[in-house]
N, C-alpha and C positions, 0 to 999 in steps of 0.2 A: 747516488743515487737510491741505495737502500733506506737512506733518512727518508726521503719523498716518498718513498713506498708506502712506508711504516706511517707516516703522517697522514697519508690519505685513508689508509686503513682505519688509523684511530678517529678521522673525522668521520668516515663512512659508519664505523662501529658507534659514535655518539650520536650521529644522527638517526640510526636504528633505536637505541636506546632510549631516545629524546621521543620518537613515534610510537614507541610502545606505550611510555610513560603515559603521553596525551591519550593513546587509545584506552589505558584502564581507567586515567580522570574521567575521560568522557562517559564510560560506562559506570563510573561510580555516580557520576552528575546526574545521568539521566535515570540511575535507579532512585535517587534521593529524591527528583524531582517526584518520580512516581509514587513514592511514600509520601512525600508530603500532600500531592494533590489527593491520596487517598484518604488520608487522615482529614483534611480539609472538607472532603465531601460525605464524612462521616460525623464532623462535628460542628458544621457552620449551616446555615439556610442555602438552601440551592435557587438561583434565579432563573427559573424556567422563561423568561422574555429572552435573556441572553443566551440560553441553550437554544431555542427556536431559532433566534437570528443566526447562530453557527450552524445548525443543520441547513439552513438556506443557503448559507454562504459556501458550505462542503459539498452538500447533496445537489442543489438545483443547479447551479454553476458549474458542476462538474459532469452533470448529466450528457452533455453533448459530445464531450471526448470519450466517455466512457461508451457511449451507444456507438459511434463510429468506429471506435476499437474494437467492439464485439461484434459488430457486422462484419467489417472486413476480416476479421480472423475466423470468423464461421465461413466466409466466401472462400477463402485462401484452405482452408482445411478440406472443405468439400472437394476442391479442385484436385488437392494433392493426392487425399486419400482413395478418391474415384481413380485415377490413374494407375497409383500403385495397387489398389485391388482387383483392377481388371485384367492385371496380368495373370492373378491367380484364379480367375473367375470367380472371385467373391465380392463382387460390387454392391450386391445387395445386403451385405453387412455395413454399408456405409452408414447408415443412422443410427448403428447400436455404437461402433466405433466414436463416431463423434460426439453423441450423447453422452459418454462415459468419459471422453478428454474434457469436454466442457463442463461437465459437472464436478470433477474430482480435480483438476487444474486449471484449464484455460482460465474460465469466467473469472473463479477467485483472485489467482495471482497475475493475471494479466491486468484486471481490474485493479487491482492492489498498486500494480506497478506504475500504471499512467496516470490514475487518478492520486494515488499517494504522493506521486511525484509532484504534482500540481498543489495539492492541500499542503504536504510539507514546505515546499519552498514559498507558497502564499503566507503560512505561518510564520516560518523564519524572517520573511520582508516584513511583514506586518509589525510582528512583535520585537524585531531588530529595530526597526525605525524607532518603536516607542521608546528602547532601550536607548540608543545613541541620543534622543532627543530628551531624556531625562523624565519622560513621562510617567514613567513605572516608579522611579524615585518619587514624583508626586503623588503617584496613587497611595505610597506608603506613608509620606507626609500627612495625606488627608484621614489616615486612618483605616484603610481599607486593606484587603489581601489581594496582591498582584495575582497569586495562585488561585484564588477564588474566582477572581473577575475574568482572568485571561486564559488559564489552563483548564480548570476543570469543566467549563460547558464545552472546551473545543475537544478534549478526550471524550467525553460524553457524547456529543455527538458523532465524532468517527467510529467508535464502537457502534453504534446504531446505523449510521447511514452507509456503512461498508457492505453489511447483509443485502440492505436494500439496492444497490448500486449493482453487486454481483447479482441477483435474482433478474433484473433488468438486463444484464449484459448475457446473461445466461439464456434468457427467452430470445432475444434478438439474434444472438450467434445461431441458434437453433433455427430460426426464420429464415433466417438469410442463407445457411448451410441447405435447408430443404429446398427454397427456392431456387439454387443453384444447382441441385442435384436433378430437379425436374427440368430446368432448362436446358441443362449443356448435357446430361445424360441420361435422360427419360425416364427417370426413376419417380414413380408416384408418388404424389405428396402423402396421401393417406396409408402409402405402405412404409414410407419414410417416418412417418410419425409412430405407427403401430408397432414397428421393429423398435424402435428408439424405447419407446416406452416398456416394450416387453423386457429389454435388457437392463432400464434402469431400476434399480432397486434405491430402497429408502436410505440405506447406509451409506450408497455413493452420492448420494447428493446432500448427506447430513456431514459425511467427509469434507466435502468441500466447503459447504456453508458454515460450518464450526470453524473453520480457519479464519473466516473474516472479522469477526470481532477482536482477533488477537491483531489481525493487520490494522486495523484501525486504530485499536489502541497504540501500537508501536510507534505508527505513522505521526499519529498527532502528538505524542508524547516527545518524539525526536525534534519534530517542528518547533513546537513550543521550547523544548529545550536549547537548540540553536538560535531560537530568537532572543531567548532570558541571556546567553552567554556573548551576544553580538558586543564589540568594541570596536572602536574606530572609526567612527563616523560613517558615512557612505560606503565607503570601501570596505568595511566591516560589515555591512548588510548585504555586499553583494557575496563576501566570503560566506558568511553564513547559509546565505539561500543555496549557492553552488554545494557547500558541504552537506547541507539537510538532503538536497536530492541524492546525491551520492550514497550518503549512510542509509538513506529511507531505502533506495533500490536494492543495496546490497541485505540490509536487515530483512526486508521482503522476502528475499529469496533464501536467505539463513532459516528464517523461521519457517518457510513453505517446506524446506526439507526436513526440518525437527519435526514439523506437524504431521508431514505425511507418514512419516516413519512411525509415528506414536498413532495415530487413526490407524495404519495398516496392520498393526499388532494388537490392537484390540478384536 
């Protein structure tokens, strides 16, 4: 009996060690990919056409899901806060609370989570399919650099597209909250807007928007990394896609916590 328990404990310990080792290897691999992408961008000619194509793929095709998320988040926030504030006779502060919540956290973080999951999964699936069908090896055989053709344009597009998506999400979220406040709780729209603008400072908006390039960088880097690491045919593509969604979501939340602490302390 004791031998069986010891065997199970040893197997569990070995599994934990393997998971930790794999985690460290993934961090090292992603870091190396980021360094290689930075060196490639600094030392080789940039392809603007590929960059514009990635901007369309990552931005235009993600606009619908970002807009729907922002609209319904603003709607739910307005309803929840209005009912809670009404208990304390402070319903007139609804615009102030929502604008600060949207600017600092909700718009940048939720947009990164929703759009990032789509972008990361799409990149992992696309590049992973190229990896298992040896198209990346063919690029190398032709003398081209897969980092320059596949990774760098996507990372740059992600860095630039996330601030734009967040700005759109912020505006749509505020509009939906304002309409709900007027229709359901009788708060005039001009009062909602004026109170929101009075309480919103530039540092509040900057604290949220400054996170978005980091989110865009991490999302695209991880999507490309898991795509390049894909092995094992179509099953491997599926594993890489699922893994990229999970890792991107967790990474965005961890990065948000760290960046929030940094910006608050400034």
